[in-house]
C-alpha positions, 0 to 999 in steps of 0.5 A: 697269296695264300698257302696252297695245299694239294688236294684231290691227288687220288680222285678224292676230295681229300688232302693227305696227312703231311699236307694237313700237318703242314697246313696247320703248321702254317696256319699256327704261324710257320710261314716257311710252310707256305706254298706246298706240302712237306712230307712226313720226312721233311716235317722231321727236318723242319722240326730240327731247324725250328728247335722243336722238341723232338722225343720218343712217340711214347711221350706224346702228349696232346698237340704233338705231332706223331711222326714216322717215315711215310706218316704224320698225325697230330695227337689229340691224347687218349689214343685219338689223333687228327688225321688225313689220308683217305676219303673218310678220314677228312670227314672225321673230326678225330680218329683212333691212334696209337702213338706206339705205331710211330717213331717221334712225338714233336711238340711244336714251339710258338713261332718267334 
């Protein structure tokens, strides 16, 4: 079996922000993300469970997950992020982002 990520929930061929970040975490080796997407708030809970580094969003570095209630992205640095959440964002490799719009930056550590 493979990780099932819900797609096309709103009639668009797209995935949302939390399903994208869930998929990336699964592909990185966190198999507890298998089977369904996590919400933006449950990604923060998973970060605490895995002892990932949780810091203020102003301290974000490339590769961190930017999180606020209702939205997550993967920060690419220099005000850019990898993001999903609309019919156009999945088509873009990278989009503009501002860490100040987020609460936390989460540094994912390698799985054990």
